[in-house]
C-alpha positions as CSV (number, residue, x, y, z in Angstrom):
1,M,13.8,163.1,67.5
2,K,17.4,164.4,66.8
3,V,17.4,167.8,65.0
4,N,20.4,169.8,63.6
5,I,19.7,173.6,63.6
6,D,21.7,176.3,61.8
7,L,21.6,179.7,63.3
8,P,20.0,182.1,62.7
9,V,16.9,179.9,62.8
10,D,13.6,180.9,61.3
11,Q,10.1,180.6,62.8
12,K,9.1,177.8,60.5
13,E,11.9,175.5,61.8
14,I,11.0,176.3,65.4
15,K,7.4,175.2,64.9
16,N,8.6,171.8,63.9
17,L,10.2,171.2,67.3
18,H,8.6,169.3,70.2
19,L,9.2,168.8,73.9
20,G,12.0,166.2,74.4
21,D,13.6,166.7,70.9
22,I,17.4,166.5,71.0
23,I,19.0,169.5,69.2
24,Y,22.5,170.2,67.9
25,I,23.3,173.8,67.0
26,N,25.7,175.2,64.4
27,G,26.4,178.9,64.0
28,I,27.0,181.9,66.2
29,L,25.6,182.1,69.8
30,I,26.4,184.4,72.7
31,T,27.1,183.7,76.3
32,A,25.3,186.0,78.8
33,R,24.7,185.9,82.6
34,D,23.3,188.3,85.1
35,Q,25.4,191.3,84.6
36,A,25.4,191.0,80.8
37,H,21.6,190.8,80.8
38,K,21.4,194.0,82.9
39,R,23.8,195.8,80.6
40,I,22.0,194.7,77.5
41,L,18.7,196.1,78.8
42,E,20.3,199.3,80.0
43,L,21.8,200.0,76.6
44,Y,18.7,198.9,74.8
45,K,16.6,201.4,76.7
46,Q,19.1,204.1,76.0
47,K,19.1,203.1,72.3
48,K,22.8,202.4,72.5
49,L,22.9,198.7,71.9
50,P,26.0,197.6,69.9
51,D,25.4,196.6,66.3
52,S,26.7,193.1,67.1
53,L,23.9,192.6,69.6
54,R,21.2,194.0,67.3
55,E,22.2,191.5,64.7
56,L,21.3,188.4,66.8
57,K,17.7,187.8,65.5
58,G,17.1,184.1,65.3
59,A,20.3,183.3,67.3
60,A,20.8,181.8,70.8
61,I,21.8,183.0,74.3
62,Y,23.8,180.5,76.3
63,H,23.6,181.0,80.1
64,C,27.3,180.4,80.7
65,G,30.2,182.0,82.5
66,P,33.1,180.5,80.5
67,I,36.6,180.0,81.7
68,I,38.7,181.9,79.2
69,K,42.4,182.0,78.8
70,E,43.9,185.1,77.3
71,Y,47.3,185.0,75.6
72,S,49.0,187.4,73.1
73,G,45.7,189.3,72.6
74,K,43.8,186.1,71.7
75,Y,41.3,184.1,73.7
76,E,40.8,180.4,74.2
77,L,37.8,178.8,75.8
78,I,38.9,176.3,78.4
79,S,35.6,175.3,79.9
80,G,32.0,176.5,79.6
81,G,29.2,174.5,81.3
82,P,25.7,175.9,81.6
83,T,24.7,178.3,84.4
84,T,21.4,177.9,86.3
85,S,19.0,179.9,84.1
86,Q,16.6,180.9,87.0
87,R,19.1,183.6,87.9
88,M,18.2,185.5,84.7
89,D,14.4,184.8,84.9
90,S,13.3,188.3,85.8
91,L,15.2,189.8,82.9
92,E,15.0,187.2,80.1
93,N,11.7,188.2,78.4
94,E,12.9,191.8,78.0
95,V,16.3,190.6,76.7
96,I,14.5,188.4,74.2
97,D,12.4,191.4,73.0
98,A,15.6,193.5,72.7
99,L,17.6,191.0,70.8
100,G,15.1,188.8,68.9
101,V,16.9,185.6,69.9
102,K,14.9,182.3,69.5
103,F,16.8,180.0,71.8
104,I,17.8,180.2,75.5
105,I,20.3,177.5,76.5
106,G,21.0,176.7,80.2
107,K,20.1,174.4,83.0
108,G,17.1,174.1,85.2
109,G,14.5,175.9,83.1
110,M,12.8,179.3,83.7
111,K,9.5,179.9,85.5
112,N,8.6,183.1,83.8
113,L,9.9,182.5,80.3
114,E,7.2,183.4,77.7
115,T,7.3,180.6,75.1
116,K,3.7,180.7,73.7
117,N,3.3,181.0,70.0
118,Y,6.9,179.7,69.6
119,R,8.3,183.1,70.7
120,V,11.4,181.4,72.1
121,V,12.5,177.9,73.0
122,Y,14.4,176.8,76.1
123,L,17.0,174.2,75.5
124,S,18.5,172.3,78.5
125,F,22.1,171.4,78.6
126,T,23.5,169.0,81.1
127,G,25.5,170.5,83.9
128,G,29.0,169.2,84.5
129,C,29.8,169.1,80.8
130,G,31.9,172.3,80.7
131,A,35.2,170.7,79.8
132,I,33.8,169.2,76.6
133,I,32.4,172.5,75.3
134,N,35.7,173.6,74.0
135,K,35.5,170.8,71.4
136,K,32.2,172.3,70.2
137,V,33.4,175.9,70.0
138,K,35.3,176.4,66.8
139,K,36.2,180.0,67.3
140,I,35.7,182.9,69.6
141,I,34.4,185.7,67.3
142,K,34.5,188.6,69.7
143,V,33.7,189.8,73.2
144,E,31.5,192.6,74.4
145,F,31.4,194.1,77.9
146,E,34.9,192.8,78.9
147,D,34.8,195.3,81.7
148,L,32.3,193.0,83.5
149,G,35.0,190.3,83.8
150,L,35.7,187.4,81.6
151,C,32.9,185.2,83.1
152,E,30.2,188.0,82.9
153,A,31.3,189.3,79.5
154,V,29.3,188.5,76.3
155,W,31.2,186.0,74.2
156,Y,30.3,185.4,70.6
157,L,31.1,181.8,69.9
158,K,31.1,180.0,66.5
159,V,29.9,176.5,67.4
160,E,29.5,173.2,65.5
161,N,27.4,170.3,66.7
162,F,26.7,172.1,70.0
163,G,24.8,169.8,72.1
164,P,23.0,167.6,72.9
165,L,20.4,170.1,74.0
166,I,16.9,169.0,75.0
167,V,13.8,171.0,74.0
168,S,12.5,171.6,77.6
169,Q,10.2,174.6,77.2
170,I,8.2,175.4,74.0
171,N,4.9,176.9,73.0
172,G,3.6,177.2,76.6
173,K,4.7,173.7,77.6
174,S,7.5,172.6,79.9
175,L,9.3,169.4,80.9
176,Y,9.8,171.1,84.3
177,E,6.2,171.0,85.2
């Protein structure tokens, strides 16, 4: 089934999703890879998480290290395909607890992701599609942790019709098993 989702999503909408559903997302999502996950947890434990990250309840984390072009103090996303999610597996459940996000987007699935009771949904994105992402990203809202480098920074992206994404892990079930 094809489903359009506006972020932030509520729990009721998530419970209507099933393995194999095709999802398209509209709204604000963030990119985050290894170093960003570590920084988020460090700041969360110190109770110093930026307001912009505390306001992500019901949103999505996209495992992506985008190629960003900077010019005249502005940014443009050139390419942004998914990163292998397994790299963040040991940190992801804690990051979900810290931020309250409801979707993880990446490639390859996650072995330790706790999805029971619709806590979070893993959405697979096809690798190799990085160059078409810039058509789905309507605006770069802001960047956090730029000191980590442009690929490791957290990018806040306003997206429209972001997908197709496949519901691959939900409520304790996985297409990867």
